[in-house]
C-alpha positions in Angstrom: 14.1 85.0 -47.5 13.1 85.2 -43.8 15.6 86.3 -41.2 16.1 82.9 -39.6 16.7 81.2 -43.0 19.0 83.9 -44.1 21.1 83.7 -40.9 21.4 79.9 -41.4 22.5 80.2 -45.0 25.1 82.9 -44.3 26.5 81.5 -41.0 29.1 79.1 -42.6 30.5 81.9 -44.8 31.6 84.1 -42.0 34.9 82.3 -41.4 36.0 82.2 -45.1 37.6 85.6 -45.3 41.2 85.4 -46.6 43.6 86.1 -43.7 45.2 89.0 -45.7 41.8 90.8 -45.8 40.6 90.1 -42.3 42.4 92.9 -40.5 40.9 95.6 -42.8 37.4 94.1 -43.0 35.6 96.4 -40.5 32.2 95.0 -41.2 31.5 91.6 -42.9 29.2 88.6 -42.5 30.3 88.1 -38.9 29.1 91.6 -37.9 25.9 91.5 -40.0 25.4 95.2 -40.4 23.7 97.1 -43.2 26.6 97.0 -45.6 30.1 95.6 -45.9 32.9 98.0 -44.9 36.6 97.6 -45.8 39.4 100.0 -44.7 41.6 101.2 -47.5 43.7 103.4 -45.4 43.6 105.6 -42.2 41.1 108.1 -43.7 39.0 106.1 -46.2 36.8 103.0 -46.0 34.8 101.4 -48.8 31.1 100.6 -48.1 29.6 98.0 -50.4 26.0 96.9 -50.6 23.5 95.4 -53.0 19.7 95.2 -53.0 16.9 94.5 -55.5 13.2 93.5 -55.4 10.1 93.0 -57.5 8.0 96.0 -58.5 6.1 97.7 -55.7 4.3 100.2 -58.0 3.0 100.0 -61.6 4.9 102.9 -63.2 8.3 101.7 -64.4 10.1 105.0 -63.9 8.8 105.3 -60.3 9.8 101.7 -59.6 13.3 102.5 -60.7 13.4 105.6 -58.5 12.2 103.6 -55.4 14.6 100.7 -56.1 17.5 103.0 -56.4 16.7 105.0 -53.2 16.3 101.7 -51.4 19.7 100.4 -52.7 21.4 103.7 -51.7 19.9 103.5 -48.2 22.3 101.0 -46.8 25.2 103.3 -47.7 23.6 106.1 -45.8 22.7 103.9 -42.9 26.4 103.1 -42.5 27.4 106.7 -42.6 28.8 106.9 -46.1 28.4 108.8 -49.4 27.6 106.7 -52.5 30.1 106.9 -55.4 29.3 104.2 -57.9 26.4 101.9 -58.7 25.8 98.9 -61.0 22.2 98.0 -62.0 20.9 94.5 -61.1 18.0 93.6 -63.2 15.8 90.7 -64.3 12.9 90.9 -66.8 10.8 88.5 -68.9 12.0 88.1 -72.4 8.9 89.6 -73.9 8.8 92.8 -71.8 8.9 96.0 -73.9 12.3 97.5 -74.1 11.0 101.0 -73.5 9.6 99.8 -70.2 12.9 98.5 -69.1 14.5 101.7 -70.2 12.1 103.7 -68.0 13.1 101.6 -65.0 16.8 102.2 -65.6 16.2 105.9 -66.2 14.3 106.2 -62.9 17.1 104.5 -61.0 19.8 106.6 -62.7 17.9 109.8 -61.9 17.9 109.1 -58.2 21.5 107.9 -58.2 22.6 111.0 -60.0 20.8 113.2 -57.5 22.8 111.5 -54.9 26.1 112.2 -56.7 26.4 108.5 -57.5 27.4 107.3 -61.0 25.6 104.4 -62.6 28.3 102.7 -64.6 26.8 99.5 -65.9 25.3 96.4 -64.4 24.0 93.0 -65.2 20.6 91.9 -66.6 19.1 88.4 -66.9 15.9 86.9 -68.3 13.4 86.0 -65.6 9.7 85.5 -65.5 9.3 88.0 -62.6 10.7 91.5 -63.0 13.3 92.6 -60.5 15.5 95.7 -60.2 18.0 97.2 -57.8 21.6 98.2 -57.6 25.0 97.2 -56.1 26.4 100.4 -54.7 29.9 101.4 -53.6 30.4 104.3 -51.1 33.1 105.8 -48.9 33.3 107.0 -45.4 36.0 107.8 -42.8 36.7 104.6 -40.8 36.2 106.5 -37.5 32.9 108.1 -38.6 30.8 105.1 -39.4 27.2 104.5 -38.3 26.9 100.9 -37.2 24.3 98.9 -35.3 26.6 98.0 -32.4 27.3 101.4 -30.7 24.1 102.3 -28.9 24.6 103.1 -25.2 22.2 103.2 -22.2 20.8 106.8 -22.0 20.8 107.3 -25.8 17.7 108.8 -27.4 16.1 107.1 -30.4 15.1 109.1 -33.4 13.3 107.6 -36.4 13.0 109.4 -39.7 10.1 108.8 -42.2 6.7 107.5 -41.4 6.0 103.7 -41.3 3.5 101.8 -43.5 5.0 101.5 -47.0 4.8 97.8 -47.1 1.2 97.7 -46.1 0.1 100.4 -48.5 1.9 98.9 -51.6 0.4 95.5 -50.8 -3.0 97.1 -50.9 -2.1 98.9 -54.1 -1.3 95.6 -55.8 -4.8 94.5 -55.0 -6.2 97.8 -56.3 -7.6 98.4 -52.8 -6.0 101.7 -52.0 -6.9 105.4 -52.2 -4.8 107.5 -54.6 -3.6 109.8 -51.8 -2.4 106.8 -49.8 -0.2 105.4 -52.5 1.1 108.9 -53.5 2.2 109.5 -49.9 4.0 106.1 -49.8 5.7 106.7 -53.1 7.0 110.1 -52.0 8.4 108.5 -48.9 10.0 105.6 -50.7 11.7 107.9 -53.3 13.2 110.2 -50.6 16.9 109.6 -50.0 18.2 109.2 -46.5 21.2 111.4 -47.3 20.4 114.4 -45.2 19.2 112.2 -42.3 22.6 110.5 -42.3 24.5 113.8 -42.3 22.4 115.1 -39.4 23.1 112.0 -37.4 26.8 112.1 -38.1 26.9 115.7 -37.1 25.1 114.9 -33.9 27.5 112.2 -33.0 25.1 109.3 -33.3 26.3 106.1 -31.6 24.4 103.7 -33.8 22.0 103.6 -36.8 20.2 101.3 -39.2 17.6 101.7 -41.9 14.1 100.3 -41.6 13.4 97.9 -44.5 12.2 94.3 -44.9 12.7 93.1 -41.3 10.4 95.9 -40.1 10.8 98.4 -37.3 10.8 95.5 -34.8 13.5 93.4 -36.6 15.8 96.3 -37.3 15.3 97.8 -33.9 16.2 94.4 -32.4 19.4 94.4 -34.4 20.6 97.6 -32.7 19.4 96.3 -29.3 21.2 92.9 -29.6 24.4 94.1 -31.2 24.7 97.0 -28.7 23.6 94.9 -25.7 21.0 97.4 -24.7 17.2 97.4 -24.4 15.3 99.7 -26.8 12.2 101.2 -25.1 9.8 102.6 -27.6 7.2 105.1 -26.7 4.5 103.6 -29.0 2.4 106.7 -29.1 5.1 108.6 -30.8 5.3 106.4 -33.9 4.0 108.0 -37.1 2.3 106.1 -39.8 1.5 107.0 -43.4 -2.1 108.1 -44.2 -4.1 104.9 -45.0 -1.7 102.5 -43.3 -4.3 101.5 -40.6 -7.1 101.3 -43.2 -5.1 98.9 -45.3 -4.6 96.6 -42.2 -8.3 96.7 -41.5 -8.9 95.6 -45.1 -6.5 92.6 -44.6 -3.9 93.9 -47.1 -0.9 92.7 -45.1 2.4 91.6 -46.8 3.5 88.0 -46.3 6.7 89.2 -44.7 4.8 90.5 -41.7 4.0 87.0 -40.5 7.6 85.9 -41.1 8.8 88.8 -39.0 6.4 88.0 -36.2 7.5 84.4 -36.1 11.2 85.3 -36.1 11.1 88.2 -33.5 8.0 87.9 -31.3 9.8 86.1 -28.4 12.2 89.1 -28.1 9.6 91.8 -28.1 7.3 93.0 -25.3 4.1 95.1 -25.7 2.8 96.7 -22.5 -0.3 98.4 -21.3 -3.0 98.9 -23.9 -0.5 98.2 -26.6 -0.8 94.6 -25.7 -4.7 94.6 -25.9 -6.7 93.1 -28.8 -7.8 96.6 -29.8 -4.1 97.4 -30.7 -3.6 94.4 -33.0 -3.4 96.7 -36.1 -0.6 98.6 -34.4 1.3 95.4 -33.7 0.8 94.3 -37.3 2.2 97.6 -38.6 5.4 97.5 -36.5 6.1 94.0 -37.8 5.4 94.9 -41.4 8.2 95.1 -43.9 9.1 98.6 -45.2 10.5 99.5 -48.6 13.1 102.3 -48.6 12.2 103.2 -45.1 13.8 105.8 -42.8 16.8 105.7 -40.5 16.7 104.7 -36.8 19.5 106.2 -34.8 20.7 106.3 -31.2 22.1 109.6 -30.1 23.5 111.1 -26.9 20.7 113.2 -25.2 22.7 116.4 -25.4 22.7 116.4 -29.2 19.0 115.5 -29.8 17.7 119.1 -30.0 20.3 120.2 -32.6 19.8 117.0 -34.6 16.0 117.5 -34.7 16.5 121.1 -35.8 18.8 119.9 -38.7 16.3 117.3 -39.7 13.4 119.7 -39.7 15.4 122.3 -41.7 16.0 119.6 -44.3 12.3 118.8 -44.5 12.7 115.3 -43.1 9.8 113.8 -41.1 11.3 112.6 -37.8 10.4 111.9 -34.2 12.0 111.0 -30.9 10.5 107.5 -30.4 12.2 106.2 -27.3 15.4 105.5 -25.5 18.1 102.9 -24.8 18.4 101.4 -21.4 20.8 98.8 -19.8 19.9 95.3 -20.7 17.5 93.7 -18.2 15.9 90.6 -19.6 15.3 88.4 -22.6 13.0 90.9 -24.4 15.3 93.7 -25.6 12.7 95.6 -27.6 9.8 97.0 -25.5 6.8 99.0 -26.6 5.4 101.0 -23.7 
């Protein structure tokens, strides 16, 4: 579902929280963050999220790994550690049971590596396979990573390279080089755990993960909820090997156009980034990502230490821009 349709569907639900739950619901539908957050006491908050999607690769075990990493990502994007997960699955009635078992095994392996117990789930019959997880995590209520805290002067750090949606779309059409899809798979399977820990240690003011609404859509969420402008140094963005080639071959996911329609009025491209020769770049930053990295806004004085921690953990990362005071109607700018 596109961002505009989703917002319309969810809007009436925001006011239906029981009064006795309202005070401790730190993040709900009204806030629209990466996961729901509920305060249990002064030191513990529950973080709850769910995500699932159709296969992005052919191998069932690898699909399970990617879906699990993607489901866990919203816990990390909110500053939490995952504790418990339930499988969410749909498969055609005639699918081989061993194949389903491989999907579940891949998911459980990634969850286990994150210290998260897979304790059950729910499976239905559907003509199109789908898999993901509902995940429960915990965090300190005063040490959350939310979208609303970015401040003018903050520096933006992005982990992982962009381009997974473009490359997996090309792979479905069997129009991709093996090294390209291998790189995308490695990126999608990688957990955002160490990135989250580095951002928390650095005192990050805001964060989100880059998934279906693209770098543009999720960047706009930080900008709008924090009432700042995000100024992106476009030349600093890193893309997976083969991402530009897949765009040139026309292998663009349908979600790219939906993101462009939803967000383009709030985005500005300047200089040669607005030229016809940079159309592929603009396509990539609007393209959906699967199990993408984290985008965080940090105080300038903590950036060096944070980058050192990310590099020590082997996490691809880059400073991609800054936050500025809100100036106009386009809060996301590519310069």
